[in-house]
C-alpha positions in Angstrom: 0.2 -0.3 0.3 1.7 3.2 -1.0 1.6 6.3 1.6 0.1 9.3 0.2 2.8 12.0 2.1 1.1 15.5 2.9 4.6 18.5 3.6 5.9 17.7 6.8 4.9 14.1 6.4 7.6 10.7 6.9 7.9 7.5 6.4 10.4 4.7 6.6 12.6 3.6 3.7 13.6 0.2 4.4 14.6 -1.2 0.9 18.3 0.4 0.0 18.0 0.4 -4.0 14.9 2.2 -4.6 13.7 4.3 -7.4 12.5 8.5 -7.5 10.1 8.6 -10.0 8.1 12.2 -10.9 5.0 12.9 -13.4 4.6 16.5 -14.1 3.4 17.3 -16.4 4.5 19.7 -18.4 8.8 19.5 -18.9 10.7 19.6 -15.9 14.4 19.5 -15.4 15.1 16.8 -12.4 18.1 17.6 -9.7 19.3 15.5 -7.0 21.2 17.3 -4.4 23.6 16.3 -1.6 23.6 17.9 2.3 24.9 17.2 5.3 22.8 16.2 8.2 21.7 19.8 8.6 21.0 19.8 5.0 23.7 22.5 3.8 25.0 21.6 0.7 28.8 21.8 1.2 31.9 20.5 -0.7 33.0 19.9 -4.6 29.9 17.6 -6.0 26.7 17.8 -4.3 24.4 18.7 -7.7 23.5 15.7 -9.9 22.2 17.2 -13.0 21.7 16.3 -16.6 25.8 17.7 -17.3 27.0 16.0 -14.3 24.6 12.8 -13.6 25.8 10.3 -11.0 26.8 11.2 -7.5 27.7 8.4 -5.2 24.9 6.3 -5.2 22.4 8.3 -7.3 21.9 9.0 -11.0 20.0 11.7 -12.0 17.5 11.7 -15.4 19.4 12.5 -18.3 17.0 15.4 -20.3 14.6 17.5 -20.0 11.3 15.2 -19.4 7.8 15.6 -17.9 8.4 12.5 -16.3 11.6 10.8 -14.9 13.3 8.3 -12.8 16.5 8.4 -10.6 18.0 5.4 -9.4 19.4 5.5 -5.6 21.8 3.0 -4.2 21.3 4.0 -0.2 24.4 2.3 0.4 26.7 3.4 -2.0 26.2 7.1 -0.4 29.0 8.7 0.9 28.7 8.4 5.1 29.2 12.0 4.8 25.6 12.7 3.3 22.5 12.5 5.0 20.0 14.0 2.4 19.5 13.7 -0.8 16.9 16.2 -2.2 14.8 15.6 -4.9 14.5 19.1 -7.5 12.4 19.9 -9.6 13.2 23.2 -11.6 11.0 24.7 -14.9 13.2 25.5 -17.8 14.1 28.1 -19.8 11.5 29.4 -22.2 8.8 27.2 -20.2 6.0 28.4 -18.2 6.6 31.1 -15.5 5.9 29.5 -11.9 4.4 25.8 -10.8 1.1 27.6 -10.1 0.2 27.3 -13.6 0.9 23.7 -14.4 -0.4 20.7 -13.5 0.5 19.5 -9.4 3.0 17.5 -9.8 3.4 13.8 -8.3 7.1 12.4 -7.0 7.4 8.9 -5.3 9.4 6.4 -3.9 9.1 3.4 -5.8 11.2 -0.3 -5.3 13.8 -0.7 -8.2 12.8 -1.5 -11.6 9.2 -1.0 -12.2 8.7 -1.9 -8.1 5.6 -0.6 -6.3 5.5 2.6 -3.9 6.2 2.9 -0.9 5.1 6.4 -0.8 4.4 9.7 -2.7 3.7 13.3 -2.4 1.4 15.6 -4.5 2.9 19.1 -4.9 -0.4 21.1 -4.8 -0.8 25.2 -3.3 2.2 26.5 -5.5 2.3 30.0 -7.1 4.8 31.5 -7.9 7.9 29.0 -7.8 10.4 28.3 -10.4 12.3 26.0 -8.4 10.8 23.4 -5.7 12.5 21.0 -3.4 9.2 18.2 -3.8 10.9 15.5 -1.1 14.0 14.7 0.0 15.5 11.3 1.8 17.1 11.3 4.5 19.2 9.3 6.9 17.4 9.2 11.0 19.4 7.0 13.7 21.2 4.8 11.1 17.7 3.9 9.5 16.7 6.0 5.9 13.5 7.7 5.5 11.2 9.8 3.5 9.8 13.0 4.0 7.4 15.4 1.5 9.1 18.8 1.5 7.2 20.9 -1.3 9.3 23.6 -0.8 9.2 26.9 -3.5 11.4 29.4 -4.9 10.8 31.8 -6.9 14.1 32.8 -7.9 14.9 29.4 -9.0 17.2 26.8 -8.5 20.5 29.6 -7.5 18.3 31.1 -4.5 17.4 27.4 -3.8 20.5 26.2 -4.1 21.8 29.3 -2.1 20.3 28.5 1.2 21.4 24.8 1.1 24.6 26.6 2.4 26.4 27.4 -1.0 27.6 30.3 -1.6 25.6 32.4 -3.8 28.1 33.5 -6.6 28.4 29.5 -6.6 25.1 28.6 -6.3 24.3 31.1 -9.6 26.8 29.4 -11.5 25.9 25.6 -10.4 23.1 27.0 -11.8 23.4 28.0 -14.5 25.6 24.8 -15.4 23.0 22.4 -14.7 20.1 24.5 -17.0 22.7 25.1 -19.9 22.4 21.3 -20.4 19.1 21.7 -21.8 17.1 23.1 -24.6 14.7 25.9 -23.8 11.2 24.8 -24.3 9.3 25.6 -27.4 6.7 28.8 -26.6 4.2 26.0 -27.9 5.2 23.5 -25.6 5.2 25.3 -22.6 1.4 26.5 -23.9 0.0 23.0 -24.1 2.0 21.9 -20.7 0.1 24.5 -18.9 -4.0 24.4 -20.7 -5.1 21.5 -18.2 -4.5 24.0 -15.0 -6.7 26.8 -17.2 -9.5 24.1 -17.8 -9.5 22.7 -14.0 -7.3 20.6 -12.8 -9.3 16.5 -12.6 -7.1 14.9 -9.9 -8.6 13.5 -7.1 -8.4 16.5 -3.9 -5.1 16.4 -2.4 -4.1 18.5 1.1 -4.2 21.9 1.3 -1.2 22.9 1.4 0.7 26.0 1.6 3.9 26.8 -0.9 6.3 29.0 1.3 7.3 32.1 -0.2 10.8 32.0 -1.3 14.1 32.3 1.1 16.3 35.6 0.6 19.8 34.7 0.7 21.5 33.2 4.2 23.4 35.6 6.0 27.1 35.4 5.6 29.1 33.9 7.9 27.4 33.1 10.9 23.5 32.4 11.0 21.5 33.5 13.9 20.5 32.2 17.0 17.7 31.7 18.9 13.9 31.4 18.0 11.3 35.0 16.5 8.4 36.0 17.8 5.1 34.1 16.6 3.7 36.3 13.7 5.2 39.3 15.3 6.9 41.7 12.7 10.7 42.5 13.6 14.5 42.3 12.3 13.5 38.9 11.2 10.4 38.8 9.2 9.6 41.1 6.7 7.9 43.6 8.9 4.3 43.2 8.3 3.8 39.9 10.0 5.4 37.1 7.5 7.3 34.3 8.6 10.8 35.2 9.8 13.5 34.1 7.8 16.7 34.8 10.1 18.9 31.3 8.9 18.5 28.6 11.1 20.9 26.2 9.6 22.9 24.4 12.3 26.0 26.5 13.2 29.0 24.7 12.5 32.7 24.6 13.2 35.0 26.1 10.5 37.8 23.7 9.5 41.3 24.4 9.0 43.4 21.4 6.9 45.0 20.8 10.5 42.3 19.4 11.9 41.7 16.1 12.5 38.2 14.6 10.2 34.8 15.3 12.1 34.4 11.2 14.4 31.7 9.2 12.9 28.2 9.7 15.0 27.6 7.1 16.7 25.7 3.7 15.8 22.0 3.4 16.4 21.1 0.8 19.2 19.9 -2.4 17.8 15.7 -3.6 17.7 13.8 -6.2 16.9 13.1 -6.5 12.9 10.7 -4.6 11.7 10.6 -2.0 14.7 12.8 1.5 14.5 16.9 1.8 16.1 16.8 2.0 19.9 18.2 5.7 20.5 21.1 6.6 21.7 22.5 10.0 22.5 24.8 11.8 20.7 24.3 10.2 17.5 24.3 13.3 15.3 27.3 14.9 13.7 29.7 17.0 15.8 33.5 17.2 16.7 32.8 16.6 20.5 30.1 15.3 22.3 28.8 18.1 23.1 28.3 19.1 19.8 26.4 15.7 19.2 24.0 16.4 21.6 23.1 20.2 20.3 22.3 19.1 16.9 20.4 15.4 18.0 18.5 18.6 20.2 17.4 21.0 17.2 17.2 17.0 14.9 14.4 16.4 17.7 13.0 19.9 17.8 12.9 20.0 13.9 11.1 16.2 13.1 8.8 17.3 16.6 7.8 20.7 14.1 7.6 18.4 10.8 5.7 15.6 12.3 3.1 18.2 14.0 3.2 19.3 11.1 1.6 16.8 9.0 -0.4 15.6 11.5 -2.9 19.0 11.5 -2.6 19.3 8.2 -3.8 16.0 7.7 -6.8 17.2 10.1 -7.9 20.2 8.1 -7.6 17.9 5.3 -10.2 15.2 6.9 -12.2 17.9 7.6 -12.5 20.6 4.6 -13.5 16.6 2.6 -16.6 16.2 5.2 -17.4 19.9 5.4 -17.6 19.3 0.8 -19.5 15.9 1.6 -21.6 17.4 3.5 -22.6 20.5 1.6 -23.0 18.5 -1.4 -25.4 16.5 0.3 -27.5 18.8 1.8 -27.5 20.5 -1.6 -28.5 17.4 -3.6 -33.2 17.0 -4.3 -32.0 13.0 -3.7 -31.4 13.5 0.0 -34.0 15.8 0.9 -36.9 13.2 1.1 -36.3 9.8 3.3 -32.9 8.8 4.9 -30.5 9.1 2.3 -29.3 11.9 3.4 -28.8 11.3 6.5 -26.9 8.1 5.1 -25.0 10.7 3.1 -24.0 12.8 6.7 -22.7 9.7 7.8 -21.0 8.5 5.1 -19.2 11.5 5.7 -18.5 11.8 9.0 -17.7 8.0 9.3 -14.7 9.1 6.4 -13.3 11.8 8.6 -13.2 10.0 11.6 -11.1 7.4 9.4 -8.7 9.9 8.0 -8.3 11.7 11.0 -7.7 7.6 13.3 -4.9 7.3 9.8 -3.1 10.5 11.2 -3.8 10.1 14.7 -1.8 6.3 14.1 1.4 8.3 12.3 2.0 11.1 15.3 1.5 8.1 17.9 4.5 6.1 16.4 6.0 9.6 15.6 5.5 10.4 18.7 6.3 7.7 20.6 10.2 7.5 18.5 10.2 11.3 19.9 10.2 10.5 23.7 11.8 7.3 23.3 15.2 9.4 22.5 14.1 12.8 24.7 14.4 9.6 27.4 18.4 9.2 26.7 19.3 12.3 25.5 17.8 14.4 28.5 20.0 12.5 30.8 22.8 13.0 28.7 22.9 16.7 28.5 25.7 18.5 30.2 25.5 21.7 32.9 25.2 24.1 30.3 22.3 22.3 28.2 21.0 20.7 31.4 17.8 21.2 34.1 18.7 22.5 36.7 17.1 19.2 38.6 19.3 17.0 36.4 21.9 15.5 38.7 24.9 16.2 36.5 25.1 19.9 38.2 26.2 17.9 41.5 29.5 16.6 40.2 29.7 19.8 37.8 33.6 21.7 38.6 34.3 24.7 36.6 35.6 23.9 32.8 38.7 24.8 30.9 36.4 25.8 27.6 33.5 27.6 27.1 30.0 25.8 26.5 29.2 25.9 22.7 25.1 26.7 24.0 23.2 27.5 26.7 20.0 26.2 27.8 16.9 28.6 28.2 14.1 26.5 28.9 11.5 24.1 27.0 9.2 24.2 24.6 6.5 21.9 24.2 3.7 21.8 21.2 -0.2 20.8 22.5 -0.2 17.7 21.2 2.5 16.4 23.1 2.8 18.6 26.3 5.5 15.8 28.4 7.7 15.8 25.6 9.6 18.5 26.2 12.5 19.9 23.6 15.2 21.9 25.3 15.8 25.7 24.0 19.6 25.9 22.9 21.0 29.2 21.6 24.7 29.2 20.5 27.4 31.2 22.6 28.2 33.8 22.6 24.7 35.5 22.4 23.9 37.0 18.5 21.0 38.4 20.3 20.3 39.9 23.5 17.6 38.0 25.8 14.1 39.9 27.2 12.4 39.1 29.8 9.1 40.2 30.0 7.6 41.3 33.2 4.8 43.0 32.6 1.2 41.4 32.9 -0.4 42.4 28.8 2.4 40.2 27.5 0.0 37.0 27.7 -3.1 35.7 29.5 -0.9 33.5 32.1 1.1 36.9 33.1 -2.4 38.9 33.0 -3.9 36.1 36.3 -0.8 36.1 38.1 0.3 38.9 40.8 2.4 42.2 39.6 4.6 41.4 42.1 4.7 37.5 41.8 5.1 38.3 37.9 8.0 40.4 38.6 10.1 38.7 40.8 10.0 35.8 38.9 11.3 37.0 35.5 14.1 39.0 38.8 14.6 35.1 39.8 15.2 33.5 36.1 17.3 35.8 35.0 19.4 35.0 37.8 18.4 31.8 36.4 20.7 32.1 33.3 23.5 34.3 34.9 24.9 31.8 37.4 24.7 29.1 34.8 26.3 31.1 32.5 29.2 31.5 35.3 28.8 27.9 35.6 30.0 27.0 32.8 32.6 29.1 31.7 35.8 29.4 32.5 36.0 31.0 36.0 38.6 34.5 34.3 36.5 33.9 31.4 32.6 35.8 31.9 32.0 38.8 34.0 28.4 39.7 35.6 27.1 43.4 35.6 23.8 44.5 37.4 22.2 48.1 37.0 19.1 47.9 39.4 18.2 51.4 40.1 15.2 51.2 42.8 17.3 48.3 44.6 13.6 46.3 43.4 15.5 43.4 42.3 17.6 43.0 45.8 15.9 39.7 47.1 16.4 37.7 43.7 20.5 38.7 43.3 21.0 37.7 46.5 22.3 35.1 45.3 24.8 36.5 43.2 25.9 39.5 46.1 26.4 36.7 48.5 28.9 34.6 46.6 30.7 37.3 45.5 30.9 36.7 41.6 29.4 40.2 40.6 32.1 42.0 38.4 31.2 45.0 40.4 28.1 45.8 43.1 24.1 45.9 41.7 24.7 49.6 40.2 21.6 51.8 42.0 20.6 55.5 41.2 20.7 57.5 38.1 24.5 57.9 39.0 24.9 53.5 38.7 23.4 53.1 35.6 25.2 56.3 33.8 29.0 55.2 35.1 28.0 51.3 34.3 26.9 51.8 31.4 30.2 54.4 30.7 32.1 51.3 31.5 30.9 49.0 28.7 30.3 51.5 25.8 34.4 52.5 26.9 35.5 48.7 26.7 33.0 48.4 23.3 35.1 51.0 21.3 38.7 50.0 22.6 38.1 46.2 22.0 36.6 47.8 18.3 39.6 50.0 17.8 42.1 47.0 18.6 40.0 44.6 16.8 40.3 46.9 13.6 43.9 48.0 14.0 44.8 44.4 14.5 46.3 45.1 17.6 44.5 44.0 20.9 47.9 43.4 22.7 47.7 47.1 23.0 44.5 47.4 24.8 44.7 49.3 27.9 45.6 47.0 31.2 42.4 47.8 32.5 39.7 46.3 29.6 38.4 43.4 30.7 38.3 41.0 27.8 36.3 38.7 29.2 32.8 37.9 28.6 30.2 40.4 29.6 27.0 39.9 30.8 24.9 43.1 31.6 21.9 42.7 33.4 19.6 45.8 33.0 16.6 45.2 35.9 13.1 47.5 35.7 14.3 49.9 32.8 13.6 52.7 32.2 14.1 53.5 35.7 17.6 55.3 36.6 17.4 56.0 32.4 17.7 59.4 30.9 18.2 60.2 27.0 22.0 59.6 26.9 21.7 56.2 29.0 19.4 55.6 26.8 21.2 55.3 23.9 24.2 53.9 25.6 21.8 51.2 25.8 21.2 50.8 22.9 24.9 51.2 21.3 25.9 48.0 23.7 22.1 45.8 22.2 23.6 46.4 18.5 27.3 46.4 19.1 28.3 45.0 21.9 27.6 41.2 20.9 30.3 41.7 18.5 32.9 42.3 21.5 31.6 39.9 23.7 29.3 42.7 25.6 25.4 40.9 26.2 22.6 42.6 27.3 19.8 40.6 29.2 16.7 43.0 30.4 13.5 42.5 32.8 11.9 45.0 31.9 8.3 45.8 30.6 8.1 47.3 27.2 4.4 49.4 28.0 6.4 50.9 31.2 9.1 52.7 28.3 6.3 53.8 25.9 6.7 57.4 27.2 10.2 57.3 24.4 7.9 56.3 21.9 9.3 54.1 18.6 12.4 55.5 19.5 13.4 52.1 21.2 11.5 49.8 19.0 14.5 48.9 17.0 15.6 47.5 20.5 13.0 45.6 21.2 13.3 44.1 18.0 16.8 42.9 18.5 16.1 41.7 21.6 14.8 37.9 22.0 11.4 37.9 24.2 11.2 35.3 26.9 8.4 34.8 29.6 9.3 34.4 33.2 5.9 32.5 32.5 4.9 29.6 30.3 3.1 31.5 27.1 3.2 30.4 22.9 5.1 33.4 21.9 7.5 31.6 19.7 7.4 30.2 16.8 9.8 27.5 15.4 12.1 28.4 12.3 10.7 24.7 9.7 6.8 25.7 10.5 6.3 28.5 12.0 4.2 26.5 15.1 3.2 28.7 18.1 5.6 26.5 20.8 5.2 27.4 24.5 8.0 28.3 26.4 8.8 27.1 29.8 11.7 28.8 31.7 13.9 26.4 33.5 14.7 27.5 37.4 16.5 25.9 40.1 13.4 23.6 41.8 11.6 25.1 45.1 14.4 24.3 47.9 16.9 22.9 45.6 20.5 24.3 46.6 22.1 23.8 43.1 22.1 27.7 42.8 24.6 27.4 46.0 26.3 24.7 45.1 27.1 26.4 41.7 28.4 29.5 43.2 30.1 28.1 45.6 32.0 26.0 43.1 32.5 29.4 41.0 33.7 31.8 43.6 36.0 28.9 45.4 37.4 28.8 41.0 38.0 32.6 40.9 39.9 32.5 44.2 42.3 29.8 42.8 42.5 31.7 39.5 43.7 35.1 41.0 47.5 35.9 40.5 
């Protein structure tokens, strides 16, 4: 039985030799791309096309046609290839967009005309001229197929650039692939478009919204973090459209002297017919921390796409039932007797059958993710681990800084107990804003103002303690501005341990002095780096990473201080000065739109559960829950004692 996939849905591929069959209804160029575990096109051979048909394990079609067959040998694919993408491109002289031609169908089947395993129909396309139809991907030692359906209005070059190729190289490779085929004659293009002009007579397919074309990815470092769901900002088009920040997994820059990347740990053996048992650290990376980081992001993506496939299937079932019910009510033959009731019962039964099928697939995928979370969570290092993880009991101050930091947990309503760690790369490329205002969410509005403000400051202190504990003793400094002294209770552990760079700054003078010192550091380090002489910095400049916690902004801030704060937010991260604000945006409204760029440049977090964050793949609204130590736990005190002791032993 063939599995008909909707966008985002996946299906196991049990055979090592398969065919990819394409039925486009119009002449298209069919290509295959090879990518690593994070979907990045790297190396010299990343694209199989008519001019370079064969790559390891993949043979692409030889010419332009409306039907194609790929031959794929998964056992012959290179070990560093984790994703094989099937790309469809409209040729020069042909239709100008996929929305003007019949919907293409792509299927994975057994070799030599074997039975189809899974298929996907590309619906919902409009202005796109190149599309990633589906991908075969390796997950925990097994191969799967995923329906993608992501299109690009700017063509093959934009698609390849989004995959990680430098823009000039992407354009050159795209041009080389297109040069291998003759342009389509105008008459052929017109005939290809005719079926769409008179209406597509295919069976109804699930409604799928194709994403807009993705702009060129930022270079060279991708942005970390998760944007607000549907909120305009620097990561969006400013009109509420989905963010276009690159969430490509960061990877270490290699040099010729570095050893090759270790192979991921193999998945544990499983019973025949069952998926491999999950193993912590089975992703790619040069260290276990990097493998775990990439594995967590893989779980994040899998849960997002699994939920998207389920929701799309349920929506399709509902729409189909509504159409059938409307048809039954409008048919005069069903208005008398019991035939109308029978038609309605049949429509509802079909809907329940489709939803049950979608639920079964969802349950299968969720069970696998839960099993993976159960082995990954206990294996996380302190920087990634919850405060109640036993790893904190034996934690010691490290010799190197961490790769990333855990800010909290993310979950979806389909399985609230399945928590995905929210990890952001270090050093922070975006500042953090912990919202202590009551207008941010329903949970905040139901909470007492004082309790909410205390929870927000406790959360900020938890992040500061974690950062201090997971960095070398002399490589991280924390500054605090608490102009009114309202955060004294939350700051008490930091003050008592003596781990702050200076006592919390109070009053207008304290605000001015702290901001002036950090602004001077940013200026001097920037000048030293531009001059290529970092060794010439004055001896009083602290070159360690700096975190500035600002509590109850804008209390104690004048116009000059606000300007300095914006400067630190814009320029500080590049030279090691990071901002963490605990504030209510409404209280700063007196400054008007002057501060809008500041708020948009920060990643908003909530001290109470709130669904204001969106994933970068399908843009679900995820519920974020902060990670703070359990009530009555001494893990804070123990971590701070170790930091203080390490600082005493490292001082000259």
